[in-house]
Backbone bond lengths (Angstrom), bond angles and torsions (degrees), N, CA, C in turn:
res aa  C-N    CA-C-N  psi(-1)  N-CA   C-N-CA  omega(-1)  CA-C   N-CA-C  phi
1 M - - - 1.453 - - 1.526 108.10 -
2 N 1.323 117.43 128.58 1.460 120.38 -178.70 1.536 111.44 -86.15
3 S 1.318 116.10 175.26 1.468 121.24 -177.03 1.519 112.36 -58.39
4 K 1.318 115.61 -42.47 1.463 120.35 -179.92 1.532 110.50 -58.67
5 E 1.326 116.24 -45.67 1.463 120.76 -179.37 1.533 111.25 -67.43
6 R 1.339 116.58 -38.76 1.472 119.35 178.10 1.528 110.63 -64.33
7 L 1.328 116.54 -42.54 1.462 119.18 177.75 1.529 110.41 -62.13
8 E 1.312 117.14 -41.11 1.465 120.51 177.95 1.529 110.84 -61.00
9 Q 1.339 116.85 -39.19 1.462 121.02 177.87 1.532 110.83 -65.03
10 I 1.329 116.31 -41.25 1.470 120.96 178.67 1.527 109.64 -62.82
11 L 1.319 116.70 -47.94 1.465 121.27 -179.81 1.523 111.05 -61.09
12 L 1.316 115.87 -41.82 1.463 120.74 178.62 1.526 110.74 -63.48
13 H 1.324 116.07 -45.64 1.465 120.20 -179.60 1.531 111.46 -62.21
14 L 1.333 116.27 -42.16 1.465 120.94 -177.71 1.528 112.73 -83.25
15 K 1.333 115.68 -11.87 1.470 121.29 -176.32 1.529 110.28 57.24
16 L 1.343 114.82 46.93 1.459 122.13 -179.94 1.519 110.11 -126.74
17 S 1.311 115.88 155.87 1.463 120.87 170.37 1.528 107.73 -85.62
18 A 1.317 116.74 166.98 1.464 120.43 176.67 1.520 110.11 -62.07
19 N 1.321 117.22 -38.27 1.466 120.72 177.99 1.521 111.12 -60.68
20 K 1.316 116.16 -47.15 1.473 121.13 -178.40 1.530 110.49 -66.64
21 L 1.325 117.38 -41.25 1.456 119.74 178.73 1.521 110.39 -62.61
22 S 1.328 117.49 -40.47 1.464 120.69 177.72 1.517 110.70 -55.65
23 K 1.314 116.16 -45.97 1.474 120.57 178.96 1.520 111.04 -65.44
24 E 1.339 116.42 -43.22 1.466 121.02 -177.13 1.522 112.50 -61.85
25 I 1.337 116.89 -32.21 1.469 119.47 -178.34 1.523 111.84 -95.92
26 G 1.330 116.31 11.45 1.452 120.76 171.76 1.517 116.15 85.03
27 H 1.318 117.61 15.32 1.462 119.99 178.74 1.521 109.29 -86.81
28 S 1.320 117.01 133.72 1.462 120.88 -179.75 1.527 111.48 -76.88
29 S 1.318 116.85 -18.41 1.459 122.04 -179.76 1.528 109.18 -130.30
30 N 1.327 115.08 150.28 1.464 119.26 179.38 1.531 112.14 -96.63
31 V 1.326 117.48 7.10 1.463 122.03 -174.45 1.531 112.19 -59.58
32 K 1.328 117.22 -45.53 1.471 119.96 -176.94 1.524 111.52 -59.81
33 L 1.323 116.82 -45.01 1.467 119.16 -179.76 1.528 111.39 -70.06
34 H 1.311 117.29 -35.12 1.464 118.79 178.05 1.529 111.67 -68.16
35 H 1.317 117.41 -32.05 1.462 119.86 175.90 1.527 110.58 -66.98
36 V 1.330 116.34 -36.44 1.471 119.50 175.74 1.526 109.51 -69.73
37 K 1.320 116.17 -45.08 1.462 120.92 -177.84 1.527 111.88 -61.75
38 S 1.329 116.59 -32.98 1.470 120.22 179.59 1.530 112.14 -81.85
39 G 1.343 116.92 -10.21 1.455 120.72 -178.58 1.516 113.43 90.65
40 R 1.326 117.09 -0.79 1.468 121.22 -178.81 1.529 111.58 -67.25
41 N 1.350 116.55 -43.49 1.465 121.57 -177.07 1.526 110.80 -122.87
42 E 1.332 114.01 159.18 1.460 121.35 171.82 1.534 108.68 -84.19
43 I 1.306 116.71 165.04 1.464 120.17 174.04 1.524 107.30 -71.17
44 S 1.308 116.16 122.44 1.464 120.96 -178.82 1.531 109.88 -80.48
45 E 1.331 115.53 163.40 1.465 119.79 176.00 1.527 110.37 -61.89
46 E 1.325 116.80 -35.56 1.472 120.99 178.66 1.527 110.72 -60.84
47 I 1.320 116.32 -48.51 1.464 120.01 179.72 1.529 109.91 -63.06
48 A 1.314 116.94 -44.41 1.470 120.75 -179.73 1.520 111.18 -60.42
49 K 1.333 116.67 -43.65 1.474 120.39 179.07 1.515 110.84 -62.89
50 D 1.338 116.22 -41.90 1.463 119.38 179.94 1.527 111.66 -65.94
51 I 1.321 117.15 -40.77 1.465 119.89 178.04 1.528 109.63 -62.80
52 E 1.320 116.60 -46.23 1.466 119.56 -179.21 1.527 111.37 -66.03
53 K 1.314 116.95 -34.78 1.471 120.97 179.80 1.530 111.10 -62.33
54 Y 1.322 116.49 -46.24 1.458 120.67 -176.28 1.526 112.93 -89.74
55 F 1.312 116.73 -19.45 1.464 122.05 179.21 1.530 107.89 -133.32
56 P 1.330 117.04 76.27 1.466 120.85 -171.90 1.519 115.40 -65.80
57 E 1.309 118.11 -6.65 1.465 119.31 177.49 1.529 111.76 -72.83
58 F 1.351 117.00 -16.26 1.454 120.29 -178.80 1.518 111.87 -83.93
59 N 1.306 115.44 141.72 1.453 123.78 179.79 1.535 108.54 -84.83
60 Y 1.323 117.31 115.72 1.465 122.84 -177.58 1.530 111.61 -54.73
61 E 1.315 116.78 -46.32 1.469 121.21 -178.55 1.530 110.89 -58.50
62 W 1.328 116.41 -41.68 1.458 120.13 178.61 1.526 110.86 -65.57
63 I 1.322 117.07 -42.65 1.466 120.54 -179.08 1.525 110.09 -57.74
64 V 1.348 116.85 -44.38 1.467 121.38 -175.65 1.524 112.49 -78.25
65 T 1.334 116.84 -44.23 1.467 119.66 -170.11 1.527 114.92 -114.80
66 G 1.316 116.99 -20.51 1.461 120.05 -174.54 1.515 112.84 87.02
67 K 1.335 117.17 -0.28 1.468 120.70 179.78 1.520 110.00 -85.02
68 G 1.318 115.20 142.46 1.462 120.22 179.13 1.515 111.27 85.19
69 Q 1.313 114.93 -159.65 1.467 122.09 -177.86 1.523 110.45 -96.17
70 M 1.322 116.48 149.62 1.459 120.76 178.67 1.528 110.87 -62.99
71 L 1.317 116.00 -44.12 1.456 120.76 -177.43 1.519 109.81 -103.56
72 K 1.319 114.33 144.56 1.454 119.46 176.84 1.515 108.60 -65.44
73 N 1.310 114.86 160.11 1.462 119.11 177.58 1.506 109.55 -58.31
74 N 1.288 115.28 134.96 1.451 120.42 177.54 1.529 107.10 -78.57
75 N 1.301 116.22 119.16 1.456 120.84 -175.30 1.525 111.93 -84.12
76 T 1.303 116.31 49.50 1.449 120.22 175.42 1.520 108.05 -115.24
77 I 1.274 114.59 145.10 1.468 120.88 176.37 1.512 107.59 -138.43
78 N 1.322 115.91 155.14 1.454 117.99 179.48 1.530 109.53 -82.15
79 S 1.320 116.20 169.06 1.465 120.74 -174.38 1.531 112.08 -63.12
80 G 1.330 117.65 -32.67 1.464 119.94 177.71 1.514 111.74 -65.77
81 E 1.320 116.36 -42.82 1.464 120.51 177.86 1.519 110.62 -65.00
82 F 1.328 116.43 -41.43 1.465 120.91 -178.92 1.526 110.77 -62.34
83 S 1.307 116.06 -42.16 1.467 119.31 -177.76 1.530 112.01 -66.69
84 N 1.327 117.45 -21.92 1.462 120.75 178.67 1.529 113.50 -84.61
85 L 1.334 117.58 -7.01 1.460 120.68 -179.94 1.525 110.60 -77.99
86 T 1.325 115.60 153.25 1.461 119.76 173.28 1.530 108.16 -73.23
87 I 1.315 116.79 166.42 1.471 121.38 178.41 1.524 110.34 -56.63
88 D 1.327 117.73 -45.47 1.468 121.14 -179.90 1.526 111.37 -62.43
89 E 1.326 117.36 -40.60 1.467 120.65 178.27 1.524 111.34 -66.30
90 K 1.340 116.14 -38.90 1.466 120.00 177.08 1.526 110.57 -63.08
91 L 1.328 115.87 -44.91 1.468 119.92 179.19 1.529 111.05 -61.53
92 E 1.322 116.62 -43.61 1.463 120.58 179.23 1.532 110.93 -63.55
93 F 1.323 116.39 -43.64 1.455 120.66 178.69 1.524 110.76 -61.29
94 L 1.326 116.90 -47.64 1.461 121.01 -178.98 1.525 111.35 -65.40
95 H 1.319 116.40 -37.45 1.466 120.62 177.35 1.536 110.04 -62.68
96 T 1.313 117.13 -45.11 1.463 121.73 178.85 1.525 110.67 -62.09
97 Q 1.330 116.49 -44.82 1.460 120.53 177.97 1.524 110.82 -60.31
98 N 1.326 116.35 -41.53 1.456 121.66 179.89 1.533 110.84 -62.05
99 L 1.332 116.69 -44.56 1.464 120.30 178.94 1.527 111.30 -62.93
100 E 1.325 116.96 -41.29 1.457 120.76 178.86 1.529 110.89 -63.98
101 L 1.322 117.03 -40.63 1.463 120.33 178.96 1.530 110.93 -67.61
102 Q 1.319 117.50 -37.08 1.463 120.36 176.67 1.528 110.58 -62.95
103 D 1.321 116.61 -41.18 1.468 120.55 177.84 1.532 110.33 -62.53
104 K 1.308 116.49 -43.54 1.461 119.97 179.24 1.522 111.35 -64.94
105 L 1.328 116.69 -37.96 1.455 120.90 178.40 1.532 110.78 -65.41
106 R 1.336 116.52 -42.35 1.469 119.73 177.46 1.534 111.00 -61.45
107 L 1.314 116.44 -42.93 1.458 120.79 178.89 1.531 110.27 -64.42
108 S 1.321 117.48 -42.38 1.462 120.85 177.33 1.526 110.71 -61.37
109 H 1.309 116.38 -41.03 1.465 121.02 178.19 1.522 110.28 -60.95
110 L 1.307 116.29 -45.39 1.454 120.94 179.81 1.527 110.94 -62.24
111 I 1.299 116.62 -44.20 1.465 120.95 179.12 1.527 110.17 -63.96
112 N 1.331 116.77 -46.19 1.465 120.52 179.90 1.520 111.36 -60.80
113 R 1.306 117.14 -44.81 1.461 121.56 -179.75 1.528 110.15 -61.89
114 T 1.312 116.23 -42.46 1.465 120.59 179.20 1.523 110.56 -63.18
115 Y 1.326 116.98 -44.92 1.461 120.34 179.01 1.528 111.46 -63.88
116 L 1.322 117.14 -43.91 1.460 120.01 179.84 1.520 111.29 -59.61
117 R 1.309 116.08 -45.71 1.467 119.51 179.78 1.521 111.38 -66.05
118 S 1.317 116.92 -39.14 1.455 121.14 179.53 1.529 110.44 -64.74
119 I 1.309 117.07 -44.43 1.461 121.52 179.29 1.523 110.38 -63.36
120 A 1.330 116.09 -45.58 1.460 119.93 179.84 1.526 110.79 -61.07
121 K 1.311 116.94 -41.96 1.468 120.87 179.38 1.530 110.10 -66.29
122 H 1.328 116.10 -44.63 1.460 120.72 -179.36 1.531 111.19 -61.29
123 L 1.323 117.16 -37.67 1.464 121.72 -178.24 1.525 112.37 -89.53
124 N 1.333 115.98 5.46 1.471 121.74 -178.90 1.526 112.34 55.97
125 I 1.323 115.55 39.30 1.457 120.93 177.22 1.519 107.91 -88.81
126 K 1.301 115.58 126.91 1.463 120.06 178.99 1.520 109.00 -79.64
127 K 1.337 114.83 155.95 1.468 119.51 -176.34 1.514 112.65 -53.07
128 E 1.325 116.51 -43.91 1.466 118.79 -177.42 1.526 112.22 -67.26
129 E 1.326 117.27 -19.20 1.457 121.15 -179.40 1.528 113.56 -84.73
130 F 1.308 116.84 -15.41 1.466 116.85 178.38 1.528 111.20 -118.25
131 K 1.312 113.57 49.02 1.454 120.22 179.02 1.531 111.69 -57.42
132 D 1.322 116.36 -40.18 1.466 119.52 179.23 1.526 111.04 -60.31
133 L 1.340 116.76 -39.23 1.457 120.14 178.32 1.522 110.80 -66.23
134 Q 1.324 116.02 -38.64 1.459 119.66 178.40 1.533 110.77 -66.20
135 E 1.335 115.81 -40.57 1.468 118.94 177.97 1.528 110.47 -63.30
136 M 1.319 116.28 -39.54 1.458 120.17 177.45 1.528 109.74 -63.76
137 E 1.325 116.37 -41.79 1.464 120.74 178.35 1.531 110.05 -61.98
138 D 1.328 117.26 -41.72 1.467 120.77 178.14 1.528 111.46 -63.50
139 D 1.343 116.14 -39.79 1.468 119.83 177.32 1.525 110.68 -62.27
140 I 1.328 116.24 -41.62 1.463 120.43 178.79 1.519 109.96 -63.16
141 K 1.331 117.64 -41.54 1.467 121.35 178.08 1.521 111.32 -59.61
142 K 1.339 115.61 -44.10 1.472 120.22 -179.57 1.523 110.82 -61.92
143 I 1.324 115.88 -44.31 1.464 120.19 -179.10 1.518 111.01 -64.76
144 S 1.345 116.58 -43.64 1.457 119.36 -176.16 1.518 112.85 -73.99
145 S 1.333 117.76 -18.70 1.454 119.62 179.22 1.529 112.16 -83.75
146 N 1.326 116.41 -12.80 1.479 119.88 179.65 1.459 112.30 -78.62
């Protein structure tokens, strides 16, 4: 599978356009992704890192080379499998799950903060007028830092 096809698979999985994905991964321009989508360029390490950073379910190696699976292994197991693990394996599994949830919480916080600021700007709400929103944002920060 070439870079163009891998990008198409990513876009399909995320249900995003190349333009939207460019914005989601923090690129100010969509040119790099459009060059990949047109077949002109390969997926660069920079693009792959950005996709994995904002969408950690994607396998970096697959994004760059097409080797392996598109999505990382899903770290879920059923209760029967969990009960068969040793104490150390259970602790490691739970620790990994905890780290993944913290990452998702941080990303949710970032998205929420961005939306709140965008809405406030769009509605011409001054900072002092949305104190409740700021307090909510502070509460989210406290929770995500724990």
